[in-house]
C-alpha positions, 0 to 999 in steps of 0.5 A: 346953205345960202339956199336954205337961208333964203327959203327960211326967210321966205317962209317967215315973210309969208307967215308975217303976211298971213299974220296981218291978213288973218288979224283983220278977219279975226273975231271974238269967240269961235270964228265964222271961218275956222281959226287959222294958223295965225291965231295959233302962232299968236298964242303959241306962248300959251298954246294949251290955254288957247286950245282949251278956250277955243275948244270950249267956245266951239263946243268941243270941236273945230277945224284949224285952217292952215295957209290956203296953198299948203293944204294943212288943215287940222280937226281938233276935238276933245269929244271922244265920240268924234275921235272914235268916229273919225279915227277908228277905221284903220286900214288892214295893214295898220291893224295887222301891225298893231296885232303883231306889236301887241303879240310881241309885247305880251310874249313872256320872252319880251317881258323877261327882257324888259324887266331885266333891262329896266333892273340893270339900268336902275342898278348899274346906271341910275343909282350910281349917278344919284349916289355920286351926286349925294356923296359929293354934294353935286347938283344934277339935272334930274330931268336929263338923268331920267331922259338918259335912263328912258332913252337907254332903256327904250333903245335896248328894248326896241333894238337891243342896242345900248347907247350908254347915255346913262353913266357917271360921265353923262356923255353926249351920245350922237345917236341920242342927238340923231333921235332928237333931230328925227323928232324935230323933223317930224314936228316940222312936217306938221307945221310946214307945207308938204311941198316945202318938206318935199323940196328940202328932201329933194335938195337934201337939206335940213332934217329930211336928209337923214338915213339909218344903217343899223337895220342891216347889221341887226338882220345879220345878228338875227340870222345868227340868233341862238334860240337857246340864248333867246329863250334864256335872255329874252328878245328885243322888238326889232329881233322879234319882227325880223325872226317872226316876219313869216308868222306876222305876214308883214313886209318887214323891209328896212323902211318898216323896221326903221320906222317901227323902231324909231316910233317905239324909241320916240314914244317912250323917251320923252313921255316916260322921263317927263312923267318921272320928273313931274312925279319926283317933283310933286313928291318932293313938295308933299312930304306927307305923300312921300312918307306914306309911299315910304311906309307902303314900300316898307310894308313889303320888306321883311322885318330886319331888312328895312335899313338895307338898300333894296331893288323891288321886283314886279310882284312886290310893287304891283299891288302898292295902291298908294304909290299907284294912286300918286303916279296916276295923280301926277299923270292927271296934273301934268300929262306927258302927252297933251295932244294925240295926233292922228292922220286920215289917209283919205281925203274928206270932201265935206267940210266939218260941221 
């Protein structure tokens, strides 16, 4: 613990030194030397505004230089042509992974499993919590409720495991906390020097000492999988990778399965819940829009059933034009993903011009 505290103090002291160093070199507009991590940290409270202003002054693309000893430079661009040019040449392994993932997600068994999972979580998790709050006049954190809803749904769809975060008790689930720690560890890998991360892992301190044991259990379950039951209920993504590893040609070892499952959970957890939260807030602030959405929904309900509670199925809502437009507008105004990070696996010798 003392060593970790020392390393953190040392790292902060180094950042302070870099602050002073870069402040003396800072110029207006797009610098002659690309903007560095000091400028980024000085504007962290207005990160999106600073990135937008810098991209505008640098004609859409610039190199963000990290500390000289850390080898942490980023190319930031809002030009689709640049992003397509530099990040469109995936290795064969990544292409095969994408093909396999798309195949699993397009399979009718996965669609069946996904729809049943979402419907069950809405009917037996989300609605009871909202009903209970309305009945007792409680104030609830809707963002937290949506995070629990999407986390449970993402875990079930990705691994078949239900952490049961979404319940009336609103429990603190250790697995949810573990995933948050993983996200934090991934974030630090992008802002700390790689050498510092390797040192943490070697000393088994910080977030880099985390492991998972769920994969082995899932392998045993998949080996005993009843194919008739799978055809009836559908299958999760992790089971699909394990049972179809020969057809995909992928090396589905424990590390690959762990990373794949975590990527899917992390990708769905915060993005979907953030989109639902902003959409709900926007609708609540615009009663005209709310009424039009209700009218459109009622148009799909048979006469005589408009006063009853109803869970809509996919076929009933897929052609709701106004609802779709409202969701798209919420995503445009409050995007859940402001930055899309990609990493080049080979070194580029020439500087970005």
